[in-house]
C-alpha positions in Angstrom: 0.0 -0.1 0.2 3.2 1.9 0.9 4.4 1.7 -2.3 1.5 2.7 -4.6 0.5 5.8 -2.5 4.3 6.6 -3.0 3.9 5.9 -7.0 0.6 7.9 -7.0 2.9 10.6 -5.6 5.5 10.9 -7.8 3.8 10.6 -11.1 0.8 13.5 -9.7 4.6 15.5 -9.2 5.8 14.1 -12.7 2.5 15.0 -14.0 3.0 18.6 -12.4 6.3 19.6 -13.3 5.5 19.0 -17.1 3.0 21.6 -16.9 3.9 25.1 -18.4 3.7 28.3 -20.0 3.5 28.0 -24.3 2.8 30.7 -26.8 1.1 30.7 -29.9 1.2 32.5 -32.9 -1.7 31.3 -35.4 -4.4 29.2 -35.7 -2.7 26.1 -36.1 -0.1 26.5 -33.6 -3.3 27.3 -30.8 -4.6 23.9 -32.3 -1.7 22.1 -32.1 -1.3 23.5 -28.1 -4.6 22.4 -27.5 -4.0 19.0 -28.8 -1.2 18.2 -26.8 -1.4 20.5 -23.6 -0.6 18.7 -20.5 -3.5 19.4 -17.7 -2.1 22.7 -16.0 -0.7 24.5 -19.1 -1.0 27.8 -19.9 -1.1 28.7 -23.3 -1.1 32.3 -24.2 -2.3 34.4 -27.7 -0.4 36.3 -29.2 -2.2 39.3 -30.4 -3.8 38.3 -33.9 -6.8 36.2 -35.4 -7.4 33.0 -35.0 -10.3 31.9 -36.9 -12.6 28.7 -36.4 -13.9 26.9 -33.3 -11.6 25.3 -30.6 -12.3 22.3 -28.3 -10.8 22.4 -24.5 -10.8 18.9 -23.3 -7.9 19.7 -20.9 -7.9 21.3 -17.2 -6.0 24.5 -18.4 -5.8 28.4 -18.8 -6.2 30.1 -22.1 -5.0 33.8 -21.8 -4.2 37.1 -24.0 -1.7 39.0 -24.4 -3.7 41.7 -25.7 -5.2 42.0 -29.1 -6.1 38.3 -29.6 -9.4 37.6 -31.6 -11.1 34.2 -32.1 -13.5 34.2 -34.9 -15.7 31.5 -35.4 -16.9 32.6 -38.9 -20.4 32.4 -38.0 -21.1 28.8 -37.5 -21.2 26.9 -34.4 -19.7 27.6 -31.2 -16.1 29.5 -31.2 -14.7 27.3 -27.7 -16.2 24.3 -26.4 -15.1 23.4 -23.0 -15.1 19.3 -22.0 -12.9 19.6 -19.0 -13.3 20.9 -15.3 -10.5 23.9 -14.2 -10.4 25.7 -17.0 -9.5 29.0 -17.0 -10.4 31.5 -20.2 -9.5 35.5 -19.6 -8.4 38.3 -21.7 -9.6 37.1 -24.9 -12.0 38.7 -28.1 -14.3 35.9 -29.4 -16.6 36.7 -31.9 -19.1 35.6 -35.2 -20.5 32.5 -33.5 -23.3 31.3 -34.9 -27.3 31.6 -33.8 -29.0 28.1 -33.5 -30.5 27.9 -30.4 -31.4 23.9 -30.7 -27.6 23.5 -30.7 -27.1 25.5 -28.4 -24.3 27.8 -30.4 -22.1 29.8 -28.3 -19.5 32.5 -27.8 -18.1 30.0 -24.8 -20.2 26.8 -24.3 -19.2 25.0 -21.5 -20.5 21.0 -21.7 -21.9 19.1 -18.7 -19.5 18.1 -15.8 -17.4 20.6 -16.6 -16.9 22.0 -13.1 -15.0 24.9 -11.6 -14.8 26.5 -15.5 -13.2 30.3 -14.6 -13.9 32.6 -17.8 -12.9 36.2 -17.3 -12.3 39.5 -18.7 -13.2 38.5 -22.0 -15.4 40.6 -24.8 -17.8 38.6 -26.5 -19.9 39.4 -29.5 -22.4 37.4 -31.6 -25.6 35.8 -32.1 -26.3 33.4 -30.2 -25.6 32.5 -26.9 -22.6 34.8 -25.4 -21.6 31.8 -22.4 -24.0 28.9 -22.0 -22.9 26.4 -19.4 -25.2 23.2 -18.7 -25.3 20.4 -16.3 -22.2 21.4 -13.8 -21.1 23.1 -10.4 -19.1 26.2 -9.3 -18.6 28.0 -12.9 -17.1 31.8 -12.0 -18.3 34.4 -15.1 -16.3 37.7 -14.2 -15.7 41.1 -15.9 -16.8 40.3 -19.6 -18.4 42.5 -22.0 -21.2 40.3 -24.1 -22.7 42.5 -26.5 -25.7 40.8 -28.9 -27.2 41.6 -32.2 -29.0 44.7 -31.8 -30.5 43.8 -35.8 -32.2 40.6 -34.6 -35.5 40.4 -32.7 -35.4 40.4 -29.4 -36.2 36.6 -28.7 -34.1 35.0 -31.8 -30.8 36.7 -29.9 -29.0 34.0 -27.3 -28.8 34.9 -23.6 -25.6 36.9 -22.9 -25.2 34.2 -19.9 -27.1 30.9 -19.9 -27.1 28.8 -17.0 -28.9 25.2 -17.3 -28.8 23.3 -14.3 -25.7 24.9 -12.9 -25.2 25.1 -9.2 -23.5 27.1 -7.1 -22.9 30.0 -10.3 -20.6 32.9 -9.3 -21.6 36.0 -12.1 -19.6 39.3 -11.3 -19.2 42.4 -12.7 -20.4 41.7 -16.5 -21.2 44.3 -18.9 -24.0 42.7 -21.2 -26.2 44.3 -23.9 -28.4 43.5 -27.0 -29.2 39.6 -26.0 -32.3 38.2 -25.3 -32.0 38.1 -21.4 -29.3 38.9 -19.5 -28.5 36.6 -17.1 -30.9 33.3 -17.4 -31.1 30.9 -14.7 -33.2 27.3 -15.3 -33.4 24.5 -12.9 -30.3 25.9 -11.0 -29.6 27.0 -6.9 -27.7 28.4 -5.1 -26.0 31.3 -7.7 -24.6 34.3 -6.9 -25.2 37.2 -9.3 -23.7 40.8 -8.8 -22.5 44.3 -9.7 -23.5 43.4 -13.4 -25.0 46.0 -16.3 -27.7 45.2 -18.3 -29.2 47.5 -21.4 -31.0 47.2 -24.3 -32.6 43.6 -23.8 -35.7 41.5 -22.6 -34.9 41.1 -19.1 -31.7 42.0 -16.9 -31.9 38.4 -14.8 -34.3 35.9 -15.7 -34.8 32.7 -13.0 -36.8 29.9 -14.2 -37.9 27.0 -11.8 -34.3 28.2 -10.0 -34.3 28.2 -5.9 -31.6 29.8 -3.0 -30.2 32.2 -5.6 -28.8 35.5 -5.0 -29.0 38.9 -7.4 -27.6 41.9 -5.3 -26.0 45.3 -6.5 -26.9 45.1 -10.7 -28.5 47.6 -13.0 -30.9 46.8 -15.3 -32.0 49.8 -17.6 -33.7 50.0 -21.3 -35.3 46.3 -20.9 -38.4 44.9 -21.3 -38.1 44.2 -18.0 -35.6 44.2 -15.2 -35.5 41.1 -13.2 -38.4 38.0 -13.4 -38.9 35.2 -11.2 -40.4 32.6 -12.4 -41.7 29.4 -10.8 -38.8 29.9 -8.4 -38.7 29.9 -4.5 -36.2 31.0 -1.8 -34.7 33.9 -4.3 -33.1 36.5 -2.1 -33.2 39.8 -4.5 -31.9 42.8 -3.0 -30.1 46.1 -3.9 -30.9 46.5 -7.4 -31.8 48.8 -9.5 -34.1 49.1 -12.4 -35.2 51.9 -15.0 -36.6 53.0 -18.2 -38.1 49.4 -18.4 -41.4 49.1 -20.5 -43.5 46.1 -18.8 -42.2 45.6 -15.3 -39.2 46.3 -12.7 -39.9 43.3 -10.5 -42.1 39.8 -11.4 -42.7 37.5 -9.5 -45.0 34.9 -11.3 -46.1 31.2 -9.0 -43.1 32.3 -7.3 -43.1 31.8 -3.4 -40.8 31.7 -0.4 -38.2 35.0 -1.9 -37.5 38.2 -0.4 -37.3 41.5 -2.1 -35.9 43.6 -0.6 -33.8 47.2 -1.3 -34.5 47.9 -4.4 -35.1 50.8 -6.5 -37.4 50.3 -9.5 -38.4 53.7 -11.3 -39.6 54.9 -14.5 -41.5 51.7 -15.1 -43.9 53.0 -18.7 -45.3 51.8 -21.0 -44.5 55.0 -24.4 -48.2 53.6 -26.1 -50.2 56.3 -25.7 -53.5 54.0 -24.4 -51.4 50.6 -23.3 -54.3 48.3 -23.3 -55.0 46.9 -20.1 -52.1 44.2 -18.7 -49.6 46.4 -20.7 -49.2 49.2 -18.6 -45.7 49.8 -16.7 -45.5 48.2 -13.8 -43.2 48.6 -10.8 -43.3 45.0 -9.1 -46.1 42.5 -10.7 -47.4 39.6 -8.4 -48.8 36.9 -10.0 -49.9 33.5 -8.5 -46.9 34.1 -6.2 -47.4 33.3 -2.6 -45.4 33.6 1.0 -43.1 36.1 -0.4 -41.8 39.2 1.5 -42.1 42.5 -0.3 -39.8 45.2 2.2 -37.5 48.4 1.6 -38.3 48.9 -1.7 -39.1 52.1 -3.9 -41.4 52.3 -6.6 -41.9 55.5 -8.2 -42.9 57.2 -11.5 -44.5 54.2 -12.9 -47.5 53.9 -14.8 -48.8 50.9 -12.2 -46.4 51.0 -8.9 -47.7 47.4 -7.6 -50.3 45.2 -9.6 -51.3 42.3 -8.5 -53.5 39.4 -10.0 -54.8 35.8 -9.9 -54.4 34.4 -6.2 -51.0 36.3 -5.0 -52.4 37.7 -1.6 -50.6 35.8 0.3 -47.3 37.8 0.5 -46.1 40.8 3.3 -45.6 44.1 2.0 -44.3 46.9 4.2 -41.5 49.8 4.5 -41.9 50.7 0.3 -42.3 53.9 -0.9 -44.6 54.6 -3.2 -44.3 58.1 -5.0 -45.7 59.6 -7.5 -46.9 56.1 -9.4 -49.9 57.2 -12.1 -51.8 53.9 -10.3 -50.2 53.4 -7.2 -51.6 49.9 -6.5 -53.8 47.7 -8.9 -55.4 44.7 -7.4 -59.0 43.2 -8.6 -59.9 41.1 -5.9 -62.5 40.1 -3.7 -60.3 40.2 -0.3 -59.4 43.1 2.2 -55.3 42.9 2.4 -53.6 44.2 5.1 -50.4 45.9 3.9 -48.2 46.6 6.9 -46.4 44.2 9.6 -45.6 45.2 13.6 -47.3 48.2 13.0 -45.0 49.6 10.3 -46.7 49.9 6.7 -45.5 52.2 3.6 -44.6 55.2 2.6 -47.6 56.8 0.3 -46.7 60.0 -1.8 -50.7 60.4 -1.9 -51.5 60.3 1.5 -52.7 63.2 3.2 -53.0 62.1 7.0 -52.0 63.8 10.1 -49.3 62.2 12.9 -50.3 63.7 16.2 -48.5 61.0 18.2 -45.2 62.4 16.4 -43.9 58.7 15.6 -43.7 59.0 12.3 -47.1 56.8 11.2 -50.5 58.4 10.2 -53.0 58.1 12.4 -55.9 57.3 9.6 -55.6 54.3 7.7 -54.5 54.1 4.1 -56.8 52.9 1.1 -55.2 53.5 -2.2 -57.9 52.1 -4.3 -61.8 52.2 -3.8 -64.7 50.1 -5.4 -64.5 53.0 -8.1 -61.4 52.1 -9.0 -62.0 48.7 -9.6 -65.3 49.7 -12.0 -62.5 51.6 -14.2 -60.4 48.5 -14.5 -63.0 46.4 -15.1 -64.1 48.5 -18.1 -61.7 50.8 -19.0 -63.4 52.2 -21.9 -64.7 54.7 -19.4 -61.3 55.9 -17.9 -62.1 59.5 -19.3 -64.6 59.4 -16.7 -62.2 59.6 -13.8 -61.3 62.8 -13.4 -64.9 63.8 -13.5 -67.6 65.8 -10.7 -69.8 62.9 -10.9 -67.0 60.5 -10.0 -65.7 62.5 -7.3 -69.4 62.9 -5.9 -69.5 58.2 -6.2 -65.9 58.5 -4.2 -67.2 60.6 -1.3 -70.8 58.5 -0.9 -68.4 55.3 -1.0 -66.3 56.4 1.6 -69.3 57.9 3.9 -71.6 54.7 3.0 -69.4 51.2 2.6 -71.6 48.9 1.1 -71.1 45.1 1.3 -68.2 43.3 2.5 -64.8 45.6 2.1 -62.2 44.7 -0.5 -58.8 45.9 -1.3 -55.9 46.9 0.2 -55.6 48.6 3.4 -52.7 49.9 5.0 -53.6 51.0 8.7 -49.8 52.8 9.6 -48.8 54.7 6.8 -45.1 55.8 7.3 -44.9 59.5 6.8 -41.2 60.7 5.2 -39.9 57.4 5.4 -37.1 56.5 2.6 -35.6 53.6 2.4 -31.7 53.1 3.5 -30.2 52.5 0.3 -26.7 52.3 -0.1 -25.9 52.9 -3.8 -26.2 56.3 -6.0 -29.2 55.7 -8.4 -29.2 55.8 -11.4 -25.7 55.9 -12.2 -24.0 53.5 -14.3 -20.8 52.1 -13.8 
C-alpha cells in the first residue's frame, strides 16, 4: 500500500512538473497546443486573428497578451469546454453561430465541466454569449457580452445561460443587445452581483430555480428588470431598474422569496393608451405567495404595484410608493393588510396626520376603492375618471361602505420614510 501511494505521489509530481506556459502565434499552433497540452498548462495567445472553432479537453488556462481575437466564422461555438478546471481570460471572441437548438455560443461549457472560470473577455455574436449545462461552481466575471441588435429580441441568445448549474458566480459583467442578460433555469445557490444590463428583454430571468441571490445589479432600457418565474427562495436585494416598459420586478408563481431594498423607477409603457395589463408595472405579482416585499422604492411608474391571480399571500411593508399614476392595482375580492408590526408603507398620496409624532399616520390608507375597480373592469370609461360625478361617487362610498370591504389597506402608513439605500441611483458604472 505504501509503494502504491508513493508511486501516486511521484507520478502526480511528474505531471505537475510538466505543466508549463506556451505562447501561440496563429490558428494552427493554437490547435496543436490545445491537442497536446498537459493538464495545468497555460496557453498564451499573441496578438492576432485565430479563425474557427476550438475545443478544450484538459484543465488548462487560455489567455491573451492583448489583441487576440477568436473568430468562429459564423458557425457553431467559438470555444467548447469539455473539462473541469479550465480558465479563459483576456480574449476577444466573435462571430459564432445562432442555432439555439445546437446551443451555439461564444463559450460553451459542457456537462460535468466543474470549476471553470471565464473572466475579462469581450464577446460579440448572435447566439448565447456564455452557456453552461449541468455542472457546478462556474465563475463568470468582468466580461463584456454584446448580442446582435438587428435581431428580434427573442431570436437572440442570452448573454449568460445557465441550465442545471449549482453554485454559479456571475460578477461585474456588462451585457447588452441579447435576449436575457442572465438566464438561470433549474439551478440553485447562484450569486449574480454587480452586473449591468441594457437594451434587452430581461436583466435577470430565473426559471424553476431556488436558493439564489442577486444584488447590486443595474437594468435599464429593458422590457423587464428582474423576473422570478416558478422559483423559490430567491433573495433579490439592492438592485436598480429604470426605463423599463413592462415591469421592474416580476414574481410569477414564485414563493418564499425576499424582494428587499430595490429601487424601481420610470417603468412606463410608451404607447399612448396601452391595453389593460400592458401598463408599466413597478412590481408585478401573479399567482405568487409567501414572499416578503420590504424596503423597496417604486416611483414614477404607470402602476406601482400590480397584483393578480391569487397573489394575496405576501407581506408588503416599509416600501415607498411615489408619484405612480396608479399606486396599486388589485382586482380581487379580499381585504389585504399591507403592514407588519405596526409599520406600513410610505404613500405620496397620503394626506393624513401624525398627532403622536411617531412617523406613522393616525388614519389608515386605501390606495384604491371600488370606483377604481369599476374603471379596471371597464377601461373604456377611463375618460370619466376625473369627472365631478365620479368624485361625488367616491365621497359617497367613503361615507357609506356597502358590502364586504375589499382591496388594499395600510393601517400604519409611514410619513417621510425613505428606504436606506446604499447606492447612488441611476449611475452606470
